[in-house]
C-alpha positions as MATLAB code, in Angstrom:
seq = 'MEGNQPVFCKMYVCLEACKKGFLEGCKPVIGKRPPQNWSRAYFASHFKCDIFLNNLCESFNSRIIDARDKAILTCLERIMVYIMLRMANRRIAARHWKHPVGPRIFKIIEKNKLGASQCIPMMAGDKKFLVQHMYGAEFVVDLRAKKCFCRRWDLCGIPCPHAISCIFSMDENVYDYTHDCYKQEAYLNSYDPIVHPVPSMDQWKKTGLPAISPPHLYKKQPGRPKISRTKEVGEVQALAPPPPNPIPPDYIPPSAKLKRIFVKVKCGICGQRGHNRLSHKKEGENSFSNIQEAAQDNGDHFHQTNGPNPFTGIGKPRGCGITKGKGKQATQKAVSVLLN';
ca = [
     -15.678  -16.047   28.841;
     -18.303  -14.167   30.832;
     -21.028  -16.720   31.227;
     -21.776  -17.909   27.700;
     -20.540  -14.697   26.040;
     -16.923  -14.678   24.731;
     -15.027  -11.455   25.431;
     -11.792  -10.393   23.783;
      -9.126  -10.081   26.477;
      -5.587  -10.287   25.068;
      -3.655  -10.767   21.866;
      -0.331  -12.582   21.841;
       2.440  -11.915   19.332;
       5.256  -14.398   18.871;
       8.497  -12.444   18.994;
      10.740  -15.507   18.732;
      10.251  -15.668   14.971;
      11.006  -11.941   14.660;
      14.157  -12.348   16.721;
      15.302  -15.341   14.685;
      14.651  -13.520   11.411;
      16.596  -10.483   12.613;
      19.597  -12.526   13.756;
      19.757  -14.548   10.536;
      18.745  -11.947    7.947;
      19.129   -8.374    9.207;
      21.991   -8.481   11.684;
      24.628   -9.634    9.166;
      23.663   -6.644    7.003;
      23.348   -3.832    9.561;
      25.545   -5.223   12.340;
      28.998   -4.023   11.294;
      27.829   -1.429    8.767;
      30.200   -2.162    5.866;
      30.655    0.554    3.219;
      28.394   -1.378    0.818;
      25.449   -0.169    2.917;
      26.141    3.544    2.984;
      28.531    4.495    0.144;
      27.629    4.554   -3.557;
      31.242    3.825   -4.427;
      30.817    0.307   -2.984;
      27.219   -0.395   -4.035;
      26.596   -3.613   -5.905;
      25.509   -3.034   -9.493;
      23.027   -5.917   -9.837;
      20.366   -4.144   -7.703;
      19.991   -1.279  -10.228;
      19.313    1.223   -7.470;
      21.538    4.132   -6.417;
      19.332    5.378   -3.553;
      19.986    4.512    0.094;
      16.968    6.355    1.573;
      13.846    4.814    3.057;
      11.464    6.860    0.924;
       9.277    3.859    0.086;
       8.089    3.483    3.688;
       7.670    7.239    4.063;
       5.505    7.430    0.934;
       3.337    4.516    2.019;
       3.000    5.961    5.520;
       1.758    9.276    4.109;
      -0.925    7.472    2.082;
      -2.466    5.626    5.034;
      -2.730    8.549    7.478;
      -6.540    8.396    7.386;
      -6.567    4.624    7.900;
      -3.905    3.876   10.487;
      -5.797    5.396   13.443;
      -8.927    3.315   12.766;
      -9.867   -0.099   14.117;
      -7.845   -3.028   12.825;
     -10.480   -4.292   10.363;
     -11.293   -0.816    9.055;
      -7.593   -0.034    8.708;
      -6.892   -3.225    6.735;
      -9.942   -2.715    4.521;
      -8.867    0.809    3.568;
      -5.322   -0.314    2.865;
      -6.671   -3.153    0.743;
      -8.820   -0.754   -1.303;
      -5.882    1.622   -1.785;
      -3.565   -1.151   -3.015;
      -6.294   -2.639   -5.224;
      -6.917    0.701   -6.969;
      -3.207    1.453   -7.257;
      -2.448   -1.895   -8.894;
      -5.344   -1.493  -11.345;
      -4.501    2.111  -12.275;
      -0.811    1.376  -12.798;
      -1.707   -1.642  -14.919;
      -3.966    0.438  -17.169;
      -1.494    3.337  -17.408;
       1.386    1.045  -18.415;
      -0.557   -0.207  -21.438;
      -0.736    3.351  -22.805;
       2.954    4.223  -22.584;
       4.184    6.211  -25.573;
       7.781    5.011  -25.186;
       9.474    1.672  -24.403;
      10.116    2.915  -20.832;
       7.987    4.709  -18.287;
       7.386    8.487  -18.264;
       9.776    9.142  -15.374;
      12.602    7.108  -16.947;
      11.928    8.835  -20.270;
      12.481   12.252  -18.648;
      15.760   11.067  -17.101;
      17.013    9.797  -20.477;
      16.038   13.055  -22.179;
      17.949   14.996  -19.522;
      21.004   12.770  -20.040;
      20.778   13.384  -23.778;
      21.280   17.083  -23.151;
      24.335   16.281  -21.049;
      25.700   14.089  -23.832;
      26.233   17.199  -25.958;
      29.107   18.130  -23.615;
      30.947   14.830  -24.214;
      33.328   13.833  -27.018;
      33.468   10.024  -27.576;
      36.542    8.391  -29.087;
      36.294    4.741  -30.094;
      39.024    2.366  -28.976;
      37.483   -0.792  -30.448;
      35.097   -3.593  -29.458;
      32.485   -0.996  -28.378;
      34.895    0.592  -25.903;
      35.207    4.367  -25.833;
      37.213    7.074  -24.158;
      34.873    9.980  -23.454;
      36.282   13.443  -22.836;
      34.082   15.921  -21.041;
      34.259   19.581  -21.993;
      35.434   20.410  -18.459;
      38.435   18.084  -18.684;
      37.291   14.810  -17.090;
      37.746   11.526  -18.984;
      35.650    8.360  -18.640;
      35.885    4.863  -20.062;
      32.626    3.445  -21.459;
      32.047   -0.188  -22.411;
      28.798   -0.543  -24.372;
      29.073   -4.303  -24.586;
      29.285   -4.711  -20.790;
      26.977   -1.676  -20.222;
      29.409   -0.005  -17.850;
      30.827    3.458  -17.355;
      33.547    4.553  -14.963;
      31.226    7.193  -13.481;
      29.159    4.218  -12.164;
      25.808    5.894  -12.812;
      24.965    3.489  -15.593;
      26.159    0.531  -13.516;
      24.081    1.386  -10.452;
      20.726    2.428  -11.908;
      20.708    0.765  -15.350;
      19.915    4.039  -17.174;
      22.574    5.187  -19.699;
      24.517    8.174  -18.399;
      25.449   11.155  -20.610;
      28.858    9.624  -21.359;
      27.256    6.378  -22.548;
      24.591    8.194  -24.577;
      27.268   10.123  -26.456;
      28.884    6.797  -27.426;
      25.516    5.315  -28.431;
      24.801    8.308  -30.670;
      28.221    7.979  -32.297;
      27.300    4.418  -33.319;
      23.829    5.527  -34.476;
      22.019    3.103  -32.159;
      18.914    3.345  -29.970;
      19.357    4.459  -26.358;
      16.468    2.294  -25.142;
      18.276   -0.850  -26.294;
      20.918   -0.150  -23.637;
      18.412    0.588  -20.864;
      17.922   -2.167  -18.309;
      14.914   -4.427  -18.796;
      13.478   -3.617  -15.362;
      12.376   -0.186  -16.665;
      10.582   -1.481  -19.742;
       6.891   -2.090  -20.240;
       6.982   -5.885  -20.016;
       8.683   -5.883  -16.599;
       6.353   -3.147  -15.347;
       3.261   -5.100  -16.359;
       4.616   -8.246  -14.728;
       5.049   -6.337  -11.461;
       1.468   -5.017  -11.452;
      -0.138   -8.082  -13.016;
      -1.375   -9.701   -9.744;
      -4.915   -8.657   -8.836;
      -5.992   -7.768   -5.306;
      -9.402   -9.382   -5.187;
     -12.185   -7.335   -3.543;
     -13.780   -8.477   -0.284;
     -17.484   -7.990    0.502;
     -18.637   -6.146    3.595;
     -18.874   -7.893    6.959;
     -22.645   -8.370    6.806;
     -22.187  -10.605    3.743;
     -19.583  -12.897    5.276;
     -20.382  -16.547    5.739;
     -22.081  -17.276    9.061;
     -20.223  -19.780   11.220;
     -22.846  -20.102   13.949;
     -20.333  -19.273   16.697;
     -21.097  -16.465   19.186;
     -19.694  -13.063   18.326;
     -16.624  -11.848   20.211;
     -17.238   -8.731   22.285;
     -14.604   -6.004   22.589;
     -12.608   -5.735   25.832;
     -14.110   -3.748   28.714;
     -10.769   -2.397   29.947;
     -10.216   -0.055   27.026;
      -9.383    3.482   28.146;
      -9.179    6.388   25.755;
      -5.860    8.166   26.005;
      -5.913   11.883   26.913;
      -5.216   14.517   24.318;
      -5.605   14.625   20.579;
      -4.137   11.615   18.761;
      -0.927   12.335   16.892;
      -1.256   12.002   13.100;
       1.910   13.344   11.520;
       5.354   12.419   12.739;
       7.827   14.901   14.208;
      10.148   16.167   11.486;
      13.808   16.989   11.749;
      15.183   20.499   11.423;
      16.403   19.969    7.871;
      13.073   18.550    6.686;
      10.958   21.634    7.456;
      11.449   24.296    4.817;
       9.642   27.490    3.978;
       8.783   27.979    0.327;
      10.639   30.685   -1.559;
       8.593   33.809   -2.402;
       7.168   34.026   -5.927;
       9.331   35.895   -8.480;
       8.347   39.421   -9.518;
       6.437   40.024  -12.714;
       8.072   41.031  -15.002;
      11.318   39.363  -13.967;
      14.307   41.752  -14.083;
      17.354   40.595  -16.085;
      19.640   40.407  -13.023;
      17.075   38.608  -10.831;
      18.456   35.762   -8.699;
      15.717   33.485   -7.296;
      16.036   33.061   -3.513;
      16.417   29.576   -2.126;
      14.058   27.871    0.299;
      14.729   28.726    3.931;
      14.333   26.697    7.088;
      11.478   27.646    9.357;
      12.099   29.137   12.791;
      12.324   25.846   14.673;
      14.546   25.433   17.736;
      15.465   29.119   17.406;
      15.250   31.480   20.355;
      12.448   33.978   19.914;
      12.930   37.719   20.304;
      10.721   39.893   22.483;
       8.934   42.712   20.703;
       8.913   44.940   23.826;
      12.446   44.886   25.212;
      14.241   43.370   22.193;
      15.909   40.611   24.242;
      16.044   36.967   23.146;
      14.711   34.011   25.072;
      11.125   35.191   25.607;
       8.260   36.818   23.694;
       5.640   39.483   24.433;
       3.460   37.069   26.412;
       6.225   36.059   28.814;
       7.771   39.548   28.938;
       6.181   40.345   32.321;
       7.800   37.377   34.034;
      11.173   38.049   32.446;
      10.914   41.735   33.388;
      10.300   40.904   37.041;
      13.343   38.629   37.057;
      15.511   41.331   35.457;
      14.217   43.954   37.917;
      15.067   41.729   40.895;
      18.571   41.222   39.487;
      19.049   45.006   39.248;
      17.886   45.388   42.860;
      20.423   42.820   44.028;
      23.190   44.482   41.992;
      22.320   47.885   43.471;
      22.401   46.492   47.003;
      25.770   44.882   46.387;
      27.171   48.231   45.210;
      25.874   49.975   48.315;
      23.120   51.888   46.501;
      19.780   52.270   48.223;
      16.908   51.402   45.940;
      13.298   50.929   46.928;
      10.221   50.446   44.777;
       6.897   51.834   45.865;
       3.566   50.143   45.409;
       3.494   51.091   41.773;
       3.654   49.111   38.601;
       6.587   47.045   37.468;
       9.072   49.490   35.894;
       9.876   47.027   33.117;
       6.311   46.202   32.143;
       4.238   49.120   33.389;
       1.796   46.632   34.854;
       0.980   46.685   38.516;
      -1.256   48.353   41.034;
      -2.776   51.856   40.412;
      -1.477   53.994   37.601;
       0.690   56.946   38.566;
       1.862   55.323   41.798;
       5.118   54.028   40.385;
       7.982   55.481   38.449;
       6.618   54.630   34.989;
       3.372   54.953   33.136;
       1.959   52.695   30.432;
       3.538   49.684   28.804;
       6.123   48.904   26.207;
       9.684   49.861   25.349;
       9.259   53.492   26.410;
       8.303   52.405   29.912;
      11.358   50.158   30.036;
      13.677   52.940   28.888;
      12.245   55.330   31.509;
      12.671   52.734   34.237;
      16.287   52.071   33.291;
      17.060   55.796   33.170;
      15.545   56.248   36.654;
      17.619   53.363   38.015;
      20.845   54.679   36.504;
      20.257   58.224   37.770;
];
């Protein structure tokens, strides 16, 4: 309080609850790192998820880039509007599905149907099959238990090509063997809750209490605020060039390449690595001093006049040194003079 005016000074966060939640909930899972956390071969099948990446947080983080550097109320309001619109749009889109499952799951099933043409199912009885792949592999499929020895159907709940070949042999519908979490009813139940809108601050109910002023000790940090996170080497890729038109019959599309990150640059003047054209002068002076020292150690007498640097051609008046101009030609002349 400053007189009768309240001023915001500090905000306290209770870390004891976070510590207790980590020790009881997270530490047993990530403490010893059992293979169930990082190997698909040991994944539990009741989660219906075969992905062990944190793409959900990355996707959400990319959607709130414009909001996360704002004040706390503005940030929360923008996130609330984004979630409100997302829930409403997904709810409307799910009511217009053309298939019992969503569009993305439909594309996966259609792709697996093409792979089913390479499988030969052989019934053993009680909806159990031995599936032979055209490349020699054999898999056991149990339609009653909805399992396949390739574990794709077990982990994600979407019939694999081996299972689809067995379903087609029995003349049944593939969507009847798809897990219920991908169907329209489950999707609508997930997006059924409504995020209720909130009016602007000037329409909030007045409490009669004095307004809280912001702190006076706020200091703006130097530099431009960082928006995007620093990416790893494998995450930054350069797009492949577009294919020629018309495409030749023996054309092989090039793959995406990594950008030149953490790679030593090459100088366009001397051709050496470790520096570029801008820092060539400094590197040239260092190389010239090393040659002087080597010449003195060998007993050779070498002395440079008040001319330009023989490696860069930059210095005092032109014509006073042993080289003229700049560039690779000047460097070659200087080296030839030193060797002679």
